[in-house]
N, C-alpha and C positions, 0 to 999 in steps of 0.2 A: 556346898554353901554358896550363896550369892556373893559376888565380889562387892566390896565396899563401893557405894555410889559416890562419885566425886561431887563436891559441891558445885552447883550451878551458879553462874553470875546472877546477881539480883538486879534485874532490870524491871521495875514495877510497871513501866510504861514505855512503849516503843511506838512513838507516833508515826514514824516513817513506815513501819510495817503495818500498823493499823490503817494508815492512809491508803496503803495499797489494797487492803481488804475492802475499804469503803469504795475505792474505784471499781472493784469487781462487782460490788453491790449496785452501784449507780449505772451499770451498763444498760439494763432495760429501763430507760429513763421514764417511760410512760407509767409503768407500775410503781416505780419508786416515788414519782411526784404525786401520784394519786394516794399513795400511802401517807405521804407527808400532809397532804390536804386533809385526809381522814383524821389523822391524829391532831391536827390543828383544830378541826371542828370539835373533836372530843375534848380537847383542853379548854376551849372557849366555853363549851357547854358546862364543864365542871365549875368554871368561874361564875357563870350565869345562874347555876343552881344555888350557889352561895348568895349571890345577889338577890335571888328570889326571896330569901328570908327577910331582906330589908323591905321589899315590896309588901310582904305579908304583915310584918310587925308595924310598919308605918301606917298601914291602913287601920290598925286597931287603936292607934293613939287618938286622943281628942285634939291635941295641938297639931297644926299643920307640920308636915315633915320639913327638916332643915334643908334637905336636898333629895332629889329623886335618883334612884338607882337606874342602872342600864335597862333592866327588865321593865321597870315601871315606866321609863321614858318610852321604850319600844311599844308597850301596851297602849299608852296614851296616844302614840302616833298612829298605830294601826286602828285603834278603836277609841276615839275620844269619849270620856265619861259623860259628857253633857251635864245634865242636872242630877245625875245619880249620886247617891251618898257614897263616900269612899269605901265603907264596908260593903255595901251592895255591889259596888263596882269590883272590889277585890274578890268577892265570892265567885264571880264569873271569870275574871281575868287571871287570877292566880292559878286555879286548876288548869285552865287552858294553857297558860304559860308553862306549867309543870309538865304537861303532856308533850308540848312542843319541844321543850328542852330535853326531855327523856328520849324522844325520837331522834333529836339532833345528836345527842350523846351516843345513843346506840348505833346510829348510822355512821358516825365518825369512827367509832370503835371497830365496826365491821369493815369499813373501807380500809382503815389503817392496817388491821391485822391480815385481812385477806390479800391485799396487794403486796404486803411485805412478805407473806408466805410465797407468793409468786416469785418475788425477788429471791427468797431463800432457796427455793428449789432450783432456780436458775443458777445461783452461785454454786450449789452442789454439783449440778450438771457440768458447768463450765470448768470448775476446778478438777473434777474427776476426769473429764475428757482431756484436759490439759496435761494432767499427771500421766494418764495412760498414753497419750500421744508422745510424751517425752520418754516414758519407760521403754517403748518399743523402738525408739530411735537413738537411745544413749549408747555409748561404746560398750562393748562386751565387758570391759574392765569394770564398769559400774555395776552391771548385773552380777558379775562374779564376786563382787565385794559385799553384796547384801544377800541375806537369806530371802527365800520366797515369802516367808511369813511377814518379814518387814515390808516388803514391797506391796503385799496385799493389804497390810494394815494402813499403808499410806492412802490407798484408794478407798478404804472404807472408814475406819475409825477417825483418822486424821482429817479427812475431808469433812466429816460431820461436825467435828470440833470447830473447824474453821467456819463452817456455815453458822454455827451458834454465835460465834463472835461477830461475824459480819452481817448477820441478819436478825437473829433472835435478840442479841444484845442491842443492836441498833434499833430494833422495834421498841424495846424497853426504854432506851435512851430518848427516842423521839416522843413516845407516848407520855412517859413520866417526866421527861425533861421539859417538854412543852407545857405540860400541866403545871409544873413547879414555876416556870417562867410566867405563865398566865396568872397563877394565884398570887405570886409575889408582886407582879405588876398591879394587880387589883388592890392588894394590900397597901402598896405605895400610893395608889390613887386615893385610898380612903384616909391613910395617915402614915406619912413617910417616916416620922420619928419613931412610931411604935414598931414599924416594920424592921427598923435597924436592930431591934432586939434579937430578931431571928438570925441576923448575920453574925452575931457573937459566937454561934456554934460552928461557923464555917472552918476556922483553923483546926478545931478538934476533929471535925468530920473528915477533913482532908488527911489528917494524920492517921486516922483509922483506915481510910481507903488505901493509902500508900503502904502501911504496914501489912494489911491483908493481901495486897497485890503481890508483894514479894513472896509470901508463902504460897499463894495460888499458883504463881508461875513455876516455882520449884516442884511442887507436888504434881502439877499437871504434866510437866515434862517427864517425870518418873512414871506416871500412869501411862503416858503415851508409849514410852519405851517398853514397858512391861506388856502392853497389849500386843506389840509386835512379837515379843517372845511367846506369848500365849498362842497367837495365830500360827507362828512357825511350828511350835510343838504339835498343835492340832493337825496341821497339814502333814507333817512328817508321820504322825501316828496313823492317820487315815491311809496314807500311801504304803505304810509298812505293816499292814494288817497281818499278813502271813508271817513275816519275820518276827514280830512281837510274840506270837504264840509259839512258833517253832523253837525260838531261842529262850523261851520263858522270861521275856523281858517286860512283861506287862506291868509288874510291880515297880520295876525300875523307871519305866516311862511315866507311870502314874505319879511317882514321887517327884519327878522333874516337873510335870505339869502342875502338881499341887504346890510346889515351891514357887513357880512363876505366878500362879493365880493368887497365892497367899501374899506375895509381894505387891501385886496389884491391889489386893483388898486392903492391905495396911496403908498404902499411899492414898487410896480413895477415902479411907476413914480419916486420915489426917486432913485431907482437903475438906471433908464434910465438917470436921471439928472447927476448922478456921472459919468456914462459912457460917456455921451455927453460932459461933461466938460473936461474929461481926454484927449480926442482926440485933441481939440484945443491947450491945454497946450503942448502936445507932439509936435504938428506941429510948435508952436512958438519956442520951444527949438531947433528943427531941423533947422528952418530957421536961427536962430542965429548961429548955428554951420556952416551952409552952407555959411553964410555971412562972417564969420571969415575965412573959407576955401578959398573963392574967394579972400579975401584981401591978404592972405599969398601967394596964388598961383600966383598972379600977381606981386609978388616981383621979381625984375630982378635977384636976386641971385638964387632964386628957379627956375625961368624960364630957367636959363642957363642949368639946368640938364634935361630939358624936350624937346622933339620934339613937334611940333604942334599936331601931332596925339596922342602922349602919354599924353599930357596935357588934350586934349579933352576926351580921354578915362578915365583919372582919374576923371575928373568932371562928366562924364556920370555915372561912378560907384558910385560916392558920391551922386548924385541926385537920383539914384535908391534905395538908402538906406532908403529914406523917407517912402515909402509905407510899407515895411515889419516892420519897427520900429513902425509905427502907429498901424499896425495890431497886433503886439505883445503886445502893450499897451492895446488894446481893449480886448485881449484874457483873461485878468485878470477877467473880469466879468463872463466868462464861467467857468473858473477854480474855482472861489470862490463859484459860485452857485453849482458846482459839489461837492466841498469839504463840503459845508453845508449839501447837501443831503447825501454824503458819510458817514459823521459822524453818521447820523441816520441809514443808510443802514448797515454799518459795525457793529454797535451795534446790529442791528436786526440779521444779519448773525451769530454773535458771541453768540447769546442767546442759552444757552444749551437746548437740548431737554428734554422731560419728564424724570425724574429720573427713572431708571430701574436697581435696584441693586439686584433684585431677582435672585436666582440660581436654585430654584426648578422648575422642569418641571411638567406639569399637563395635562394629556390627557382628562379625563372627571371627573369632581368633583361629589361627592355625593350630595353636596348642603347644608350642615349644616353651618350656619352662627352664629357667636357669637360676640356680642359687649360687651367689658369689660371696664366700666368706661370711655367712650369716651367723650372727650371735643373737641370742634372745634370752632375756630375763623378764619374768612377769613384773608389772609395775608394783613398786613398793618393796621389792626384794632385790638383792644383789647376786643371788645365785643364778648362774646361767643354766637354763634347761636345754639350750641348744648352743653348740660351740663349733665355730669354724666350718659350717656346712657349705660345701661346694659341690654342685651337681648339675649336670645337664640332662634334661628329660626331653628326648626328641618328640616332635609332634606325631600324634597318631600311635604312640607306643603304650603298652601296658607296663607300668612299673609298680612293683610290690614293695612295701616297707615292712620289715620284720624286726623283731627285737623283743627283749624282755619288757615287762610292764615298767613304765617310767623311763623308757629309753628316749622319749621325746617325739614319738610318732604323731600323737594327737596335737601336740604343740605346733608341729610343722604344718599340720592341716589348718590350724588356727591362723598361721601366718599366710598360707596360700589363699585362704578365704578373706583375708584382710580384716579379721576380727581384732588382730593385734598387728603392730608394726615391728620390724626387726630392731633390736637394740643397736646393732651395727651390721654392715654388709648390705647387700641388695638382692632383691628377687626380681626377675624379669619375665615378662610374658611377650613372646614374639619380638624380642630384642628391645623392649621398652620397659623401664621400671614400672612395677605394677601400680605405684602410687600416682603415676602420671595419668592413668586412665580415670575417667569418671567412674565413681563407685558403682552406680547402677549398671553401667555398661559392662564393667569388669565382672561383677557377680553374675550377670546374665550368661557368662561363658561357662559357668560351673553347674553341674548337676550333682547334688550331694545326697548320699544315702548313709546315714549314721547308724550305729548300733542302737542308739536310743531313739526309737521311733516316736515321732510326734504326730498324733492324730487329734483332730478337734471334734467337739460334739456337734457334728454336722453330717451332711449326706456323704456317701461314698464319692459321688460326683464332685462335691466341693473339696473333699480331701485330696483327690487326685488332681483335678483341675484347679490347682491352688495358686493364689496370688495372680500373677500376670498370665497364668494359663487358663483363666476362667472363660476365655472365649472358645476353648476347644469343643468340638462337636462330639456326638456320641460315637462316630466312626473312629476318630482319633483316640478317644478314651478306651474303647474296646480293644483297639490294636495295642495300646500301651499295657492294658491289663493282661492281654493274652501273652505279650512278651514277658511280663513279670510272672506268668503262671498264676494269675489271680482271677481271671475271668470266670472260671468254673465255680468258685465259691461266691463270687459277687453275684453271678446270675442266679444262684440258688437263694440269695437273701430275699426277704419280703421287699418288694418294690425295686429290687435290683440296684441300679446306679443311684436311685433316689432313696435307698434305705438309710435311715439315720443311725449313726454310730453313737455309742455312749461315751462317757468321759474317758479320754485317752484311748478310744477304740475298744472299750470294754465289751465283752461278748465275742471278740475275735481271739484266735490263738496268736501266740507270738509270731509264728511263721506267717500267718495271714496278714498281720499288721506290717511285717517286714516286706511282704510282696506289694502291699499298697504303696509303701514308701518307695520301692523300686519302680513301680509303675509311674509314680509322680516324677521321678528323675528321668525315666524313659520319655514321658510326654514332653518334658522341657526341651529335649533334643539339643542339649548343650554340647559344645565341642570338647569340653573337659569333664570327665566323669570321676567323682571322688567317692570311693566305696570304703567306708570306715567300718570294717567287719560287717558288711551289709548282709551276709548270708549266715550270720552267727545263730539266728533263731530258727533256721530251716533244718528239716531232716535231710538225710543224704540223698533221697530220691528227688525231693524238690530242689535241693541245691544243685544237683547235676543238671536238671532241666533248666534252671535259671542261669547257671554258668554258661550253658550253650547259648541261651538268649543274650546274655551279657557280652559274650564273645562276638556275636553277630552285630549288636548295636555299638560295640566298642571299635569296630572297624572304622578307621578314619578319625577316631577320637583319641585324645590323650586320656588314659585311664590310670588313676592313682588308687592303689589298693592297700588298705591295711587289713591284714587277715592272718589268722592262725592256721586255717585249714590248708593242707598241702595241695589240694586240688587247685586252689586259686593261685598259690605261690608258684607252683610248677609251670603254670601256663604263662606266667609273666615274661615279657621280653627282657626285663632287667629286674633284678632283686637288689634292694638297698638294705643292708644290715646296719642297724643302729644300736648303740649301747652308750648309756649315760650321756645322751645328748650329742653324740658324735657319730659320723658315718665311719664304720670300721671296715666295711667291705662292700663291693658292688660286683655284679656279674650275673650269669645265668644260673639256674638251679644246678645244672651239672657241674659248672665251673666251681661254684661255692662248696658243693659237697666234696669235690675232689680236693679243694684247697684246705679243708679242715677248718678249724677255728670255731667261732660262735655259731655260725649258721649250721655247720655240720653237727654241732652239739644239739642245737635246737631241733634239727631234722631228726636226729636219733631219738630225741625225747618226744617226737611227734608234736613239738611246740607246746607240750604240757606245761613247761615252765614259763611260757610267755605270758 
């Protein structure tokens, strides 16, 4: 069962956050300004269409009009009537004015919407790239504390929600807000006392907006969180295709997904209910305001100040207010959904990148590594996974780390790669604390091959000549692939080095993927080589060939090996035995077997218990 959702703070409006959204919208100023101009033209055209009714009705009256409207004045300025009868003049001028105003209104609507869409897609692009750029630069601690589904949801669902608040909602606010301002200004121009009747509904309308906003924000945040869970379960299920069937877990996973989707559905319905209720309430309030307006408008004292045409024009302008006001009420849902997503996205964007306070440059390290009383606990926990590690690894030597699962071997690699920092103690490279080196220079000294091979949906060439290695030529690529015993199968692929791999290297065997990862490390030619069970996916014959190659390339390099296979461990210059986060023994294979203890036990079990 889903855990009880904690109540969210009710903040119906967060101007600081929305102002930040608007700043991201206004970045492409040309398109944004053209959109404003378009909606301004659209709003003025709406007013002039109401004013056109005054021109038409005044031309039908026998008495001269009390005052000419804007359209009538413009028509007389462009085309003076001369000796034409008012009705004959109106028969020509009114249709022409109607066509001109319709074109004006349509052009403004097109300009406003089209250029605001340009702005909207720009917002999506900028936010999405900003979040992505942050995600690939944040500390590993941040990635480890979130599921992949949550991170993917930030790049897709959350960004689109923010785009709606910053562009779609702004488009509605500009278009309908300017229309309301223009219509009210026109009504004030015709009769300011009668216009004040409309302002009587303002407090009630504001109360509706505030009440609805609180519910919108609450349900939007829940929908956003549930979408992250739906995405995570989808990703997990697609990657666990074989396991779900072999362990008969399809029904269990379906139930988990159904529960997450059901929660999303319920919250979406609650949001839809609030949105559906808000519109009728706004319509009733508008109807009350219009009823009061008609009652006052038909007062003989007020009628005395109106011509028939100006009265109808006033009422036409008032009735036009209904649609934009209702639309502005509905835009609350878009804004609140966007603000809920923006709260998460801006926190993401503001996440600082990996700390890099080092100032020392490093071209090529000798490779001597020293651990001095190193303790380490993962952030957010007090349990030490590494305790009092002290070790000297001479430059150019091969050191193997062995121990049961959970002994701390992978955590030690995380510290050496500076994914995390020690809780206490110090790690040195070539007699300097590793945090004193510039991070890019430091990591350039390491070639990493992990058990979890990462390949991208790209060519073999791009996967091996990866990152800063993209300048490598075909000769260097082939040499690295031959060293990793991978050239034979790469050469047989359609297009060879330019063959495109599927998602995660689909289509290749586990051993082939591992060889490409080893070739990548070989091509980097780093002075320190980290092999985290790098030959785990290889058969014995391939492993023997690669071990010979690794021995040749490890000459003159410091090589750190985490492996269970005896062939790797026996060849090491030094073996470090770890248990429960501590170093319990060091020595050569022969020394440790003769000494007895944990290593001898693991050796007798052929490392099956590791």
